[in-house]
C-alpha positions in Angstrom: 0.0 0.0 0.0 1.0 3.6 -0.4 1.7 5.8 2.5 -1.6 7.7 1.8 -3.5 4.4 1.7 -2.0 3.4 5.1 -3.1 6.7 6.5 -6.6 6.2 5.2 -6.9 2.7 6.5 -5.8 3.8 10.0 -8.5 6.5 9.8 -11.0 3.9 8.8 -10.0 1.8 11.8 -10.5 4.7 14.1 -14.0 5.4 12.7 -15.0 1.8 13.1 -13.7 1.8 16.7 -15.6 4.9 17.5 -18.8 3.5 16.1 -18.5 0.0 17.6 -16.8 0.9 20.9 -14.2 -1.8 20.2 -11.0 -1.9 18.2 -11.7 -3.8 14.9 -8.1 -5.1 14.4 -5.6 -6.8 16.7 -2.4 -5.3 17.8 -0.2 -7.2 15.4 -2.2 -5.9 12.4 -2.0 -2.3 13.6 1.8 -2.8 14.0 1.9 -4.1 10.5 0.1 -1.0 9.2 2.2 1.5 11.1 5.6 -0.1 10.4 5.2 -2.2 7.3 2.1 -1.2 5.5 3.9 0.9 2.9 6.9 -1.4 2.6 7.5 -3.2 -0.7 8.0 -7.0 -0.9 8.8 -8.9 2.3 6.7 -11.6 3.9 4.5 -9.5 6.2 1.1 -10.7 5.0 -1.5 -9.5 2.5 -3.4 -6.2 2.6 -6.7 -6.2 0.7 -8.7 -3.0 0.0 -12.2 -2.3 -1.2 -12.9 1.2 -2.6 -16.1 3.0 -3.2 -16.6 6.6 -4.4 -12.9 7.1 -4.4 -12.5 6.2 -0.7 -11.3 3.1 1.0 -14.5 1.5 2.2 -13.1 -1.8 3.6 -9.8 -3.3 4.6 -8.7 -6.9 5.3 -5.4 -8.4 6.4 -4.2 -12.0 5.9 -1.3 -13.4 7.9 1.8 -14.6 6.0 1.7 -18.3 4.9 3.3 -20.9 7.1 3.6 -24.6 6.0 1.2 -25.3 3.1 -2.2 -26.4 4.3 -1.8 -24.7 7.7 -4.5 -22.3 8.7 -3.9 -18.6 8.0 -5.6 -15.9 10.1 -7.5 -13.0 8.7 -9.1 -9.8 10.0 -11.3 -7.2 8.3 -13.1 -4.0 8.9 -15.7 -2.0 6.9 -16.1 1.8 7.3 -19.3 2.6 9.1 -20.5 4.7 6.1 -20.3 1.7 3.8 -21.9 -1.0 5.9 -24.9 -3.1 4.9 -23.9 -3.3 1.3 -22.2 -6.7 1.2 -18.6 -5.4 1.5 -17.9 -7.6 4.5 -18.8 -10.7 2.6 -16.8 -9.5 -0.3 -13.8 -9.1 1.9 -14.2 -12.6 3.4 -14.3 -14.1 -0.1 -11.2 -12.1 -1.1 -9.4 -13.4 2.0 -10.3 -17.0 1.1 -9.1 -16.5 -2.5 -5.8 -14.8 -1.3 -5.0 -17.8 0.9 -4.5 -19.9 -2.2 -6.1 -23.0 -0.8 -4.9 -22.7 2.8 -7.7 -22.8 5.4 -8.7 -19.3 6.7 -9.7 -18.4 10.2 -11.2 -15.0 11.1 -11.0 -12.9 14.2 -14.1 -10.9 15.3 -13.1 -8.4 18.0 -15.8 -7.7 20.5 -17.9 -10.6 19.3 -20.5 -8.2 17.9 -23.8 -9.4 16.5 -23.0 -8.0 13.1 -19.8 -10.0 13.0 -21.6 -13.2 13.9 -24.2 -12.6 11.2 -21.4 -12.0 8.6 -19.7 -15.3 9.7 -22.9 -17.2 9.3 -23.5 -15.7 5.9 -20.0 -16.6 4.8 -20.4 -20.2 6.0 -18.0 -19.8 9.0 -18.5 -21.2 12.5 -17.2 -20.0 15.8 -14.7 -22.3 17.4 -12.5 -20.3 19.6 -13.0 -17.4 22.0 -10.6 -15.0 23.8 -11.8 -13.4 27.0 -10.9 -9.9 28.1 -11.0 -9.9 31.9 -10.7 -6.9 34.2 -10.4 -6.0 37.9 -10.0 -2.7 39.8 -6.5 -1.9 41.1 -6.7 -1.0 44.8 -6.4 -2.7 48.2 -6.4 -6.5 48.3 -3.3 -7.2 46.3 -1.2 -9.7 48.2 2.6 -9.5 48.4 4.0 -11.8 45.8 5.6 -15.0 47.2 8.3 -16.2 44.8 9.7 -19.7 44.9 13.0 -20.0 46.7 16.1 -19.1 44.6 14.1 -16.8 42.3 15.2 -13.2 41.7 13.1 -10.5 40.1 14.5 -7.8 37.7 13.5 -5.7 34.7 14.0 -6.6 31.0 17.2 -5.3 29.5 16.7 -4.1 25.9 19.5 -5.1 23.6 20.6 -8.0 25.9 17.6 -10.2 26.8 15.8 -10.5 23.5 17.1 -13.9 22.4 16.8 -15.6 25.8 13.3 -14.2 26.3 12.2 -15.4 22.9 13.3 -18.9 23.8 11.4 -18.8 27.1 8.3 -17.4 25.4 8.4 -20.2 22.8 8.6 -22.8 25.5 5.9 -21.2 27.7 3.5 -20.9 24.8 4.4 -23.9 22.7 0.7 -24.7 22.3 -0.4 -21.1 21.7 -1.0 -20.4 18.0 0.0 -16.7 18.1 2.1 -15.9 21.1 4.4 -18.9 20.9 5.4 -18.1 17.3 6.8 -14.6 18.1 10.1 -13.7 16.3 12.7 -11.1 17.2 11.0 -8.8 14.6 7.7 -9.1 16.6 9.5 -8.2 19.8 11.5 -5.3 18.3 8.3 -3.8 16.8 6.8 -3.6 20.3 10.0 -2.2 21.7 9.5 0.8 19.3 6.0 1.5 20.6 5.5 4.6 22.8 4.0 2.5 25.5 7.0 0.2 25.8 8.7 0.6 29.3 11.3 -2.0 30.4 10.6 -1.0 34.0 7.2 -2.8 33.7 8.7 -5.8 31.9 9.5 -8.2 34.8 11.9 -11.1 34.5 12.2 -13.9 37.1 15.6 -15.6 37.1 16.5 -18.9 38.7 19.9 -20.5 38.6 21.2 -17.9 36.2 18.4 -18.4 33.6 15.1 -16.9 32.9 12.3 -18.9 34.5 9.3 -16.6 33.9 8.2 -13.1 33.0 5.3 -10.6 33.3 5.2 -7.9 30.7 2.8 -5.1 31.6 1.4 -2.4 29.3 -0.3 1.0 30.0 -3.0 2.2 27.6 -2.7 6.0 27.6 -0.8 8.2 30.1 -0.9 6.6 33.5 -2.3 9.7 35.1 -5.0 10.4 32.5 -8.7 9.6 33.1 -9.7 6.4 31.5 -6.2 5.0 31.1 -6.0 1.3 31.9 -3.2 -1.1 32.7 -2.8 -4.5 31.0 -1.3 -7.8 32.0 0.2 -7.9 28.5 1.7 -11.4 28.8 2.7 -13.7 31.6 4.7 -16.8 30.9 6.7 -19.4 32.9 9.0 -22.1 31.8 7.1 -25.4 31.6 9.4 -26.8 34.4 8.2 -24.0 36.7 4.5 -24.8 36.4 2.9 -25.6 39.7 5.6 -23.7 41.7 3.5 -20.5 42.2 5.8 -18.5 40.0 3.0 -17.4 37.6 0.9 -16.1 40.4 3.8 -14.3 42.0 4.8 -12.6 38.7 1.2 -11.6 38.1 0.9 -10.0 41.5 4.2 -8.2 41.0 3.0 -6.6 37.8 -0.4 -5.7 39.3 1.2 -3.9 42.2 3.5 -2.1 39.8 0.5 -0.9 37.7 -1.3 0.2 40.9 1.7 2.1 42.1 1.7 4.0 38.8 -1.7 5.4 39.7 -3.9 3.2 37.4 -7.3 2.4 38.7 -8.1 -0.7 36.6 -6.3 -3.5 34.8 -7.2 -5.9 32.0 -5.9 -9.0 30.3 -6.7 -11.5 27.6 -7.0 -15.3 28.0 -8.2 -18.1 25.9 -11.7 -19.3 26.9 -10.4 -22.9 27.1 -7.4 -22.1 29.3 -9.0 -23.3 32.5 -5.9 -23.1 34.7 -5.2 -19.5 33.7 -8.8 -18.5 34.2 -8.8 -20.0 37.7 -5.7 -18.1 38.5 -7.1 -14.8 37.3 -10.5 -15.3 38.9 -8.7 -16.1 42.2 -7.0 -12.7 41.8 -10.3 -10.9 41.4 -10.6 -10.7 37.6 -14.0 -11.1 35.9 -14.9 -11.4 32.2 -15.6 -8.0 30.5 -15.6 -8.8 26.8 -15.0 -11.5 24.3 -13.2 -11.8 20.9 -14.3 -14.7 18.7 -12.5 -16.7 16.0 -14.3 -18.3 13.1 -13.4 -21.1 10.7 -15.3 -22.5 7.6 -18.0 -25.0 8.4 -17.7 -28.5 6.9 -18.5 -28.5 3.2 -22.1 -29.5 2.7 -23.9 -30.2 -0.6 -26.8 -32.5 -1.7 -26.8 -36.2 -2.4 -24.5 -36.7 -5.4 -21.7 -38.6 -6.9 -19.1 -36.3 -5.4 -16.1 -35.5 -7.5 -14.0 -32.9 -5.8 -11.1 -31.1 -7.5 -8.3 -29.3 -5.7 -6.1 -26.6 -7.1 -2.7 -27.8 -8.0 -0.2 -27.6 -5.1 -3.0 -28.2 -2.6 -3.0 -32.0 -2.1 -5.6 -33.1 0.5 -4.3 -34.6 3.7 -6.1 -37.7 5.0 -7.9 -36.9 8.2 -7.8 -33.1 7.7 -9.8 -32.6 4.6 -13.2 -34.0 4.9 -16.6 -33.2 3.4 -20.3 -34.1 3.4 -23.1 -34.6 1.0 -26.3 -34.3 2.9 -24.9 -36.3 5.8 -22.8 -38.6 3.6 -19.2 -38.1 4.8 -16.2 -38.7 2.7 -12.4 -38.4 3.0 -10.3 -36.6 0.5 -7.3 -38.7 -0.4 -3.8 -37.4 -0.2 -2.2 -37.0 -3.6 -5.4 -37.3 -5.6 -6.7 -34.2 -7.3 -10.1 -35.8 -8.0 -12.0 -37.8 -5.3 -15.1 -39.9 -6.0 -17.5 -40.7 -3.2 -19.5 -43.0 -5.5 -23.0 -41.7 -4.7 -25.5 -40.9 -7.4 -26.0 -37.3 -8.4 -29.4 -35.7 -8.1 -29.8 -32.6 -10.3 -32.1 -30.4 -8.4 -32.5 -26.8 -7.1 -31.0 -27.7 -3.8 -27.9 -29.0 -5.5 -27.5 -25.9 -7.6 -28.0 -23.6 -4.6 -25.6 -25.4 -2.3 -22.9 -25.8 -5.0 -23.1 -22.1 -5.7 -22.6 -21.4 -2.0 -19.7 -23.9 -2.0 -18.0 -22.0 -4.8 -18.4 -18.6 -3.0 -17.0 -19.9 0.3 -14.4 -22.3 -0.9 -13.2 -21.4 -4.4 -10.5 -24.1 -4.2 -13.2 -26.8 -4.2 -15.6 -27.5 -7.1 -18.2 -30.0 -8.0 -17.4 -31.7 -11.3 -21.1 -32.0 -12.2 -21.6 -28.2 -11.8 -18.6 -27.1 -13.8 -17.6 -27.2 -17.4 -15.0 -29.9 -16.8 
């Protein structure tokens, strides 16, 4: 994108946030726009624009590809002045097409009803949720009790990056976003105005990093409405069950309170029961939810099902699976055409469903409804 387009997209994001009372894009997409949006080349993802009346009416972002066939995450936003005209669905289709056969998953920040309606219209289903939890900062914060042999210090920019990235990867080995951070991801955040190493706590044990709590302040600490954040807390897998995570969390909360902040927030996956128990025990309650959507299983009418995949997208047994009105079939690795050996019924339902299939998954076609 050009510098002018980046500026216009950022203004669009602000307009949507003002209308919906929730930021429409995640932090890493905003960082991409601010630092990489006008860069040429590279491997920082895809930017998709829809224009109307000479203005950018919608924006979507698709994460860079990983291994072929692995899901890619997308996000989108439509300017409030151009909603209810099908642009959201157009952006979803553009994201699916840009993924070149890789599965696409979409974030919906705030879990707004309009986003859920768009997901249903696009044939996506909700499968993951990220809770935002909050608590007031005031009396009632215990003194942190660290395991014996643990020392607490602040992060040292220019010295701790590599060791911290290794610890972060271990701590979040099963987390699809946090655990994949690179040095570039870390350095982008070190450039942000809110970055303050004094609020980035490192717990050392036996000369090595054992855990960390990175705090963040949204807005000037002494300004009305500013809020602190438990940005990320992680401990080495070998430290789980020692109480280190709780101690680090309390240390960060007390730091944010001492800076004069009245409230703190954090994000946690809905299915991370141990973390939710920890945060509820510290007085946090759920305040908002972000939802992630993925395509529903492919559904079409009773038919002899011949499915073609684009070249370079071989199906993987156990991962690619479809249905024909309740008749399930596996797509076989290495075969571009798969035959389910059921008889085709040419009827209106078949035509309607295959049309929808083409819109939602352009990498999949029904041989009987194509010119092939």
